[in-house]
DRENSE-201742 format. One line per field, with one value per residue (C-alpha): residue in one letter; chain; x, y, z. Coordinates in Angstrom, 2 decimals. Example, Ala and Ser with C-alpha at 12.3 -4.5 7.8 and 13.67 -1.06 7.14 Angstrom:
! residues 2
code: a; s
unit: A; A
px: 12.30; 13.67
py: -4.50; -1.06
pz: 7.80; 7.14
! end
This chain:
! residues 310
code: x; x; x; x; x; x; x; x; x; x; x; x; x; x; x; x; x; x; x; x; x; x; x; x; x; x; x; x; x; x; x; x; x; x; x; x; x; x; x; x; x; x; x; x; x; x; x; x; x; x; x; x; x; x; x; x; x; x; x; x; x; x; x; x; x; x; x; x; x; x; x; x; x; x; x; x; x; x; x; x; x; x; x; x; x; x; x; x; x; x; x; x; x; x; x; x; x; x; x; x; x; x; x; x; x; x; x; x; x; x; x; x; x; x; x; x; x; x; x; x; x; x; x; x; x; x; x; x; x; x; x; x; x; x; x; x; x; x; x; x; x; x; x; x; x; x; x; x; x; x; x; x; x; x; x; x; x; x; x; x; x; x; x; x; x; x; x; x; x; x; x; x; x; x; x; x; x; x; x; x; x; x; x; x; x; x; x; x; x; x; x; x; x; x; x; x; x; x; x; x; x; x; x; x; x; x; x; x; x; x; x; x; x; x; x; x; x; x; x; x; x; x; x; x; x; x; x; x; x; x; x; x; x; x; x; x; x; x; x; x; x; x; x; x; x; x; x; x; x; x; x; x; x; x; x; x; x; x; x; x; x; x; x; x; x; x; x; x; x; x; x; x; x; x; x; x; x; x; x; x; x; x; x; x; x; x; x; x; x; x; x; x; x; x; x; x; x; x; x; x; x; x; x; x; x; x; x; x; x; x
unit: A; A; A; A; A; A; A; A; A; A; A; A; A; A; A; A; A; A; A; A; A; A; A; A; A; A; A; A; A; A; A; A; A; A; A; A; A; A; A; A; A; A; A; A; A; A; A; A; A; A; A; A; A; A; A; A; A; A; A; A; A; A; A; A; A; A; A; A; A; A; A; A; A; A; A; A; A; A; A; A; A; A; A; A; A; A; A; A; A; A; A; A; A; A; A; A; A; A; A; A; A; A; A; A; A; A; A; A; A; A; A; A; A; A; A; A; A; A; A; A; A; A; A; A; A; A; A; A; A; A; A; A; A; A; A; A; A; A; A; A; A; A; A; A; A; A; A; A; A; A; A; A; A; A; A; A; A; A; A; A; A; A; A; A; A; A; A; A; A; A; A; A; A; A; A; A; A; A; A; A; A; A; A; A; A; A; A; A; A; A; A; A; A; A; A; A; A; A; A; A; A; A; A; A; A; A; A; A; A; A; A; A; A; A; A; A; A; A; A; A; A; A; A; A; A; A; A; A; A; A; A; A; A; A; A; A; A; A; A; A; A; A; A; A; A; A; A; A; A; A; A; A; A; A; A; A; A; A; A; A; A; A; A; A; A; A; A; A; A; A; A; A; A; A; A; A; A; A; A; A; A; A; A; A; A; A; A; A; A; A; A; A; A; A; A; A; A; A; A; A; A; A; A; A; A; A; A; A; A; A
px: 202.30; 201.72; 198.38; 197.36; 198.23; 196.28; 193.22; 193.46; 193.68; 190.75; 188.64; 189.45; 188.54; 185.26; 184.37; 185.04; 182.69; 179.99; 180.22; 179.73; 176.70; 175.00; 173.99; 172.30; 170.43; 169.40; 168.26; 166.16; 164.70; 163.88; 162.04; 160.07; 159.15; 157.95; 155.88; 154.42; 153.45; 151.79; 149.85; 148.84; 147.38; 145.33; 144.01; 143.10; 141.19; 139.36; 138.40; 137.18; 135.02; 133.65; 132.79; 130.99; 128.94; 128.17; 129.65; 129.89; 133.58; 132.80; 130.21; 132.90; 134.92; 132.00; 132.90; 129.64; 125.95; 124.01; 120.69; 120.36; 117.01; 116.52; 113.64; 113.97; 111.86; 112.53; 110.97; 110.61; 110.64; 106.85; 106.48; 105.62; 106.85; 108.12; 108.61; 110.48; 111.45; 114.28; 115.53; 118.87; 120.68; 124.19; 124.40; 127.84; 128.64; 132.22; 132.27; 131.07; 133.35; 136.39; 135.40; 135.20; 138.41; 140.30; 139.14; 140.17; 143.60; 146.46; 148.23; 145.91; 147.35; 145.89; 147.19; 145.06; 141.77; 139.20; 140.84; 143.60; 141.12; 138.94; 141.78; 143.07; 139.74; 137.56; 139.80; 140.70; 137.60; 137.87; 141.50; 144.95; 146.45; 150.12; 151.84; 154.15; 151.21; 149.12; 152.05; 152.60; 148.91; 149.05; 152.20; 150.87; 147.33; 148.14; 149.31; 145.98; 142.23; 139.66; 136.25; 132.91; 129.55; 126.27; 122.51; 119.68; 116.06; 114.53; 111.22; 108.68; 105.37; 106.26; 109.70; 112.73; 115.61; 119.16; 122.66; 126.04; 129.64; 132.22; 135.95; 138.23; 141.82; 143.78; 147.00; 148.92; 150.85; 152.27; 149.26; 146.91; 144.94; 143.50; 140.55; 139.17; 135.92; 134.05; 130.58; 128.22; 124.65; 121.20; 117.77; 114.66; 112.74; 115.31; 117.73; 121.50; 123.96; 127.48; 129.16; 132.75; 134.02; 137.34; 137.95; 140.95; 141.38; 143.72; 143.74; 143.86; 144.35; 143.92; 140.13; 139.41; 139.45; 139.16; 137.68; 137.22; 134.65; 134.17; 131.60; 129.58; 126.66; 125.29; 121.88; 120.95; 117.27; 117.90; 121.27; 122.61; 125.24; 124.57; 127.63; 128.57; 131.51; 132.52; 134.37; 133.52; 135.00; 134.47; 135.05; 135.14; 134.10; 134.31; 133.88; 130.09; 129.68; 130.75; 129.69; 130.24; 130.07; 129.34; 129.06; 128.09; 127.37; 125.31; 124.77; 123.27; 124.52; 121.26; 120.59; 124.16; 126.24; 124.87; 124.67; 121.30; 121.69; 124.06; 123.58; 125.16; 124.34; 125.52; 125.08; 125.41; 125.60; 125.50; 125.73; 122.74; 123.18; 125.81; 127.44; 124.30; 121.69; 122.40; 120.77; 121.66; 120.22; 120.97; 119.84; 120.23; 120.01; 119.61; 119.76; 118.12; 118.17; 114.49; 113.71; 115.77; 118.60; 116.47; 117.30; 115.16; 115.60; 114.97; 115.82; 116.59; 116.03; 117.19; 117.34; 119.45; 119.75; 122.29; 121.72; 124.37; 127.94; 128.82
py: -74.52; -78.19; -78.16; -75.04; -76.68; -79.86; -77.80; -75.79; -78.96; -80.56; -77.46; -77.42; -81.11; -80.63; -77.71; -79.85; -82.56; -80.02; -78.61; -82.11; -82.84; -79.46; -79.85; -83.17; -81.64; -78.67; -80.99; -83.07; -79.93; -78.56; -81.77; -81.72; -78.07; -78.69; -81.69; -79.69; -76.76; -79.05; -80.79; -77.43; -76.43; -79.63; -79.40; -75.72; -75.95; -79.22; -78.12; -74.74; -76.27; -79.07; -76.52; -74.26; -77.11; -78.57; -82.00; -84.78; -84.09; -80.49; -81.70; -83.85; -80.73; -78.93; -77.74; -78.78; -79.52; -77.86; -77.93; -77.85; -76.78; -77.57; -76.86; -78.06; -78.02; -80.35; -79.40; -82.24; -81.90; -82.34; -79.24; -81.12; -79.70; -82.00; -80.31; -81.67; -80.25; -81.70; -81.10; -82.58; -82.03; -82.99; -83.97; -83.49; -86.25; -85.63; -88.42; -91.09; -89.78; -89.91; -93.37; -94.68; -92.89; -94.46; -97.91; -97.30; -95.66; -97.60; -94.66; -91.63; -88.32; -84.95; -83.63; -86.17; -84.92; -82.56; -79.22; -79.68; -80.62; -77.72; -75.26; -76.47; -77.00; -74.38; -71.47; -72.65; -71.03; -67.77; -66.71; -68.06; -70.62; -70.37; -72.62; -74.31; -75.40; -76.57; -78.47; -80.35; -81.33; -82.51; -84.56; -86.28; -86.97; -89.85; -92.00; -91.93; -92.18; -89.67; -90.63; -88.79; -89.80; -87.90; -88.35; -86.68; -86.68; -86.58; -84.74; -87.13; -88.62; -90.30; -88.77; -90.94; -90.93; -91.88; -92.16; -92.70; -93.39; -92.25; -93.04; -91.04; -91.03; -88.93; -89.84; -87.39; -88.03; -84.69; -82.63; -85.62; -86.35; -89.85; -89.73; -92.95; -92.82; -95.68; -94.92; -97.13; -95.86; -96.75; -95.46; -96.06; -97.47; -98.93; -100.35; -100.69; -100.07; -98.98; -96.78; -96.96; -93.90; -93.40; -89.89; -88.62; -84.81; -82.61; -78.80; -77.47; -73.88; -71.85; -71.92; -75.08; -78.62; -81.93; -84.91; -88.52; -90.32; -94.04; -95.14; -98.22; -98.46; -101.69; -101.92; -104.76; -104.51; -105.25; -106.99; -105.28; -102.73; -99.41; -97.95; -94.45; -93.52; -90.40; -87.08; -83.63; -80.19; -77.54; -73.85; -71.41; -68.22; -66.05; -66.37; -66.30; -68.28; -71.66; -74.06; -77.78; -79.89; -83.57; -86.75; -90.06; -93.68; -95.45; -99.18; -102.03; -105.50; -107.47; -109.75; -109.06; -105.88; -103.53; -99.80; -98.39; -94.91; -92.23; -88.65; -85.24; -82.02; -78.48; -77.12; -73.40; -72.49; -69.00; -67.67; -65.36; -64.09; -64.05; -67.51; -69.47; -69.07; -70.64; -71.05; -74.03; -74.50; -76.14; -78.50; -82.26; -84.76; -88.49; -91.47; -94.37; -97.93; -98.25; -95.55; -97.18; -94.70; -91.74; -88.42; -87.17; -83.48; -81.86; -78.63; -78.26; -75.22; -75.62; -73.26; -74.21; -72.62; -73.57; -73.05; -73.66; -74.68; -74.14
pz: 101.00; 100.07; 101.91; 99.99; 96.64; 97.57; 98.56; 95.32; 93.18; 95.04; 94.52; 90.80; 90.45; 92.32; 90.08; 87.06; 88.30; 89.10; 85.59; 84.18; 86.36; 85.99; 82.30; 83.09; 86.00; 83.86; 81.07; 83.46; 85.01; 81.55; 80.58; 83.85; 83.34; 79.77; 80.91; 83.78; 81.55; 79.01; 81.78; 83.26; 79.89; 79.62; 83.17; 83.06; 79.78; 80.47; 84.00; 82.76; 80.02; 82.21; 84.88; 82.41; 80.90; 84.33; 83.67; 86.23; 86.65; 87.60; 90.12; 91.72; 92.46; 94.16; 97.64; 99.27; 98.85; 96.05; 94.20; 90.41; 88.93; 85.24; 82.90; 79.34; 76.20; 73.30; 69.95; 67.44; 63.66; 63.70; 65.87; 69.06; 72.38; 75.12; 78.49; 81.50; 84.89; 86.95; 90.46; 91.40; 94.66; 95.62; 99.28; 100.80; 103.33; 104.49; 107.08; 104.65; 101.91; 104.19; 105.40; 101.85; 100.92; 103.79; 102.75; 99.13; 99.43; 100.97; 102.55; 102.55; 103.69; 104.49; 101.19; 99.30; 100.76; 99.34; 100.28; 97.68; 94.95; 95.94; 95.53; 92.17; 90.43; 92.06; 91.06; 87.56; 86.11; 88.03; 88.38; 87.52; 89.87; 90.86; 88.37; 90.86; 93.05; 90.11; 88.61; 91.87; 91.94; 88.32; 88.69; 91.81; 90.55; 88.13; 91.06; 92.90; 92.49; 93.69; 95.06; 95.19; 96.63; 96.13; 96.19; 94.26; 93.16; 89.70; 89.62; 88.14; 89.24; 91.51; 92.20; 91.58; 94.04; 93.17; 94.63; 93.02; 93.89; 91.37; 91.17; 88.85; 87.73; 85.20; 83.41; 81.22; 78.02; 76.88; 75.78; 76.09; 79.24; 79.68; 82.09; 83.52; 85.49; 87.18; 88.53; 90.54; 90.89; 92.19; 91.07; 93.16; 90.17; 87.79; 90.37; 90.28; 87.48; 86.61; 83.99; 82.78; 80.90; 79.12; 77.75; 75.83; 75.99; 74.00; 73.78; 70.21; 71.34; 74.53; 74.09; 72.04; 73.45; 71.57; 73.41; 72.35; 74.48; 75.05; 77.62; 78.54; 81.00; 82.49; 84.21; 86.53; 85.55; 81.84; 82.20; 79.09; 78.15; 76.43; 74.72; 73.56; 71.33; 69.47; 69.34; 70.70; 70.17; 72.86; 72.11; 75.01; 73.20; 76.31; 80.06; 79.57; 76.33; 74.98; 72.26; 71.73; 68.57; 69.20; 67.14; 68.71; 67.92; 70.59; 70.84; 72.87; 73.76; 73.39; 71.62; 70.46; 70.31; 67.64; 66.80; 67.88; 66.37; 65.17; 66.29; 66.02; 67.81; 68.48; 71.99; 72.76; 76.46; 77.92; 81.45; 81.84; 85.39; 88.13; 87.69; 88.64; 85.86; 82.43; 79.04; 76.85; 73.37; 70.05; 67.28; 67.18; 64.32; 65.02; 62.65; 64.52; 63.24; 64.16; 61.58; 58.81; 59.52; 58.40; 60.04; 62.94; 63.81; 67.20; 69.00; 72.71; 74.96; 78.55; 81.53; 84.53; 87.98; 90.65; 94.38; 97.01; 96.16; 92.50
! end
């Protein structure tokens, strides 16, 4: 009987302790869930928009090699037409990428390789991702960098070859995503350079994203920095249409740091055919210092075709 009473008292005490601990665990779990859901919203929207507009970040998530064919026409306010054709290919080099990754990360694992990135980013634009898997990817990403290497060619006379190595990292603060990107590149004619980009993203709604960009590019040939600062608003109208509103201030560091021009533009982008053929068009208004800050209007029409992995 005494043993039974002792066991009963011990059980009651243990239940009391568990009731005290449970609220704390539930509170912590609730906070983690809220943080995860907010981060999921930032990642899904920014990835979807970057993928649609064909940004560098979207190219990083490509599963393999691809070719991008671009033909653009720029119409000036004087009625002049400026045409340009571009061919850019992304060469997938898994061995070199893994070699560089191993030398950059202290303790790389199989989970940190490309397959995980491919799954989370590649499907974000097409179908919903299981939230528990995406949340794990989000919460682990701020502690590591990702690396991408690719090569390409710009169609000119003569053609210009290039290669770049890009390192990226994302850190989340509630609904804000801080995206740091460091790129090292080489062009066959202009030589070596590097670009540092710091973007702050925040979703305004399920289809509207606000982005604040700060970037600086240094070229070895000129030994000067070119800077770019300003906000953008992206609106995903539908799965086939999106529009962006951009305002920028660009500058140079020689002879001393100064603003070279202010510009604003609206870019409308539409998927014309089967996820690989796009139209991008919109007006632009620049206020260059060289023109005494007078406005210079232009209009862009661009067609873009993707071949391979996209």
